[in-house]
N, C-alpha and C positions, 0 to 999 in steps of 0.2 A: 469549544470545548475542547481537553483531551482529555481522553481519559478514562477510567482506574481497568491496566491491563487485567483483571479478574471478574471486569464485571462485563454480564449478562441481559442483554433483552432480551427476559424472557414472557412466556406465553400466558404469563399474572393481563401485562400489561398489551394485552393485545385483547385478548380477549376485554378488555378494561375497552382501547381502544372502539372495538367492535358494539359495546352496549352506545358508548357516544355518537356513532355514525346512525345506531340506531334516533334520532332525534335528531332533525331537517335546521341546521343553517338556525340561528337566534338573529345574528345580527349584520349578518350580508349573503346576496343570493349564492352567493363558493365556499367551499373552506375548503383550506389545505392543515393536510396533517405532514407535516415535517417529522422524519425516523433517520436522530444525526448518528456517524456510525456505523449505517442498519448490515455492517458485517460480524457488531455486536449480536446478529438474535441468534439462542439458539434453535436447533435442528426441531421441533414442536412451535417454538414461533415464530418461523420461517414458514412452516403450513401454514399455519395458520394466520397466519399474514394470504400467504395465497387462494388460502377460498375468498377473503375478500379483491385481493385489484382483479380474482377472476368474475367478480362480479361489481362494477364498476359507480360506485352511482354517480352522476348525472353534475348532482355539485360539489364533486369533491375528486377536493385534486391531491396526488401521493407524490412528496416530495422525500428522496433516502436516499443517502447522502454515506458514502464512505472511500473511501482512498485506498484499498485491500476492496474493490471492484470483485477480483474473482472469487473473494474468502462469499460472497454472495455466492444462495443456489441456482442454478441454470436456470430451475421452472418462475425464479424469480426475475434478474435479469430479464429472457426473456420475453419478460411481458413488461417493460417500461422504455421507458428512450434511455438515449445514453442524449445526457449533457460532463463533454469535459473541457473544466478549465486552469487555462495556462498556466506552467508554470513558473516556477519565484528562484530569479535565479541564482543557482548557489551562493554567487558572494550575496544578494541579499538575504538568502539561509540565515547564513556563517551573524554577519551582522546585529543584525536580530538575535541570534543566540547569545555570543558576546554581551549584548549590549543590554538586559533583558534577561537574564541568570546567567546559574555561578559556575560557570566554563571555559575551562579553558579554550586559547584557539587552534589547536588541533584539535581537539574534541567540537568547537562546533565547527572546524572544514571538513570532518567524518559525518558529523553530523547531519550534513546538508549533502555529503555526496548520499549519503545512504536513503535522503527524506524524496534522492529528486524530483525536486521540486513543491513537495506538499511541506508545509508546514509543523501540520500536526503528527504526520511522522518522522522528522526531523524529532517534535517533543517527547514523542515516546520513545526513539531509538537512544534520548536521552534518559528519559528514568527508565525502560524495561528493552536494554537493545535482546533479550530474545526471544521477548512479546512481538518484535519487527523480525528477524530474522533467525531462523533455526543455529542453535549453538557455531557451530560448528566455523557457520558463515564466519559469526562475531569472531570466534581463535582468529579465524581467515585476517578477519580486518590488522585484527589488535598484531599481529606476527609477520612479520613476509612470510611469501609463501607462494606456489606455481599455482595455473590453471589445475594442472592435474595431480594436485595437493590437493585444492576442494573438493573436485568433479570426487575426488573416491572419501574424502571427506564427508559430502554427501551422502552416497553408496554407502553405507557404513549407517547412517542411521532407522535403515531397516526397512518401513515405511515410510517414508515423509509424505504428510500433504502436496498434492501436485501446486498448488499454489505459491506455497514454502519453496521446492525449485527455481520457478521459474520465478521468481523474487530477488529470491537471493543473484539468478543468472544474467537477469537485467543488467540488474547491479553493475557487475562487475561488465556487462558484454557494453553497458553506456559509459560505461567511466576506458576503460579501454579506445571504445571510437575519438569520444573525448582529447582523451592522449593524442591519438593519428592524428587529428586534425591540428592539433596547430597545439590545444584548452587544456586549463589545470585542473587537476588530477589531481584530491588531498588523498584516495586512497592508491591510486598507485604509486605519487609519491613518495610513499612511505616502502614500499612491494616494489624491487627494482626485475624481479625475475616478469616481473604478473607485465610492468612499463615496454621490458624486451622486447615480453606475447607480443608485443603490443603494437610495440616499432617496425615489429616482419609479421604484422601483416595486413589483408589488402580490406582497404573499404571494403572491394561488394558482401566480400566477407564477412569482415560487423557489420553491414547493414545485413542480410538476410542473416544472419542469424541473429541478430533484432528482429528484425519481422515478424520471423518463427515462431522466436518466443510472447510477443503481441501478445498473437491471434488465438496463445495459450490464455493469454495474463485477462 
């Protein structure tokens, strides 16, 4: 399910969950707690959940889902085992969006590029672009510009969240790599300056840049 961009998982829900954990499983020997879109937890909720994760029950397993894991506190991530799911191909995402949503082919292809293999992220971008990427990046995607212009716009954000900067740069460099490998890139198709930069960039440079950014994702 695609959450409301304004929705947050609040501490009251975690308190209720902790109360439920005080009761033994009723129908089975093991119990699974699934928290969808875990990155939407408030700081208070994350701190309360951390106390539960630090003292795990043998018969209880937690599953936290997120397509923005970098938005989760490091204290939460360090106590989880990461399971990455295979990304969906941009063509698959775009076809689904055009078939099931009232959006143009161009919008669907751009959302698929921003989705980076995640249907949830693509849907969230269509519903509220600035909830996925900083405003300057959204404007950059809508109008042709250069990589330097994007970096300048990001620098004018003041003190943006590190995750927002990382996500934006990951998107740009992934699309540059796709172009360099001869693959279709809706983002660069409408951005000649960035396409030219991709054509001039070496594969080694782009791979190293992505590896550096992924370490911080």
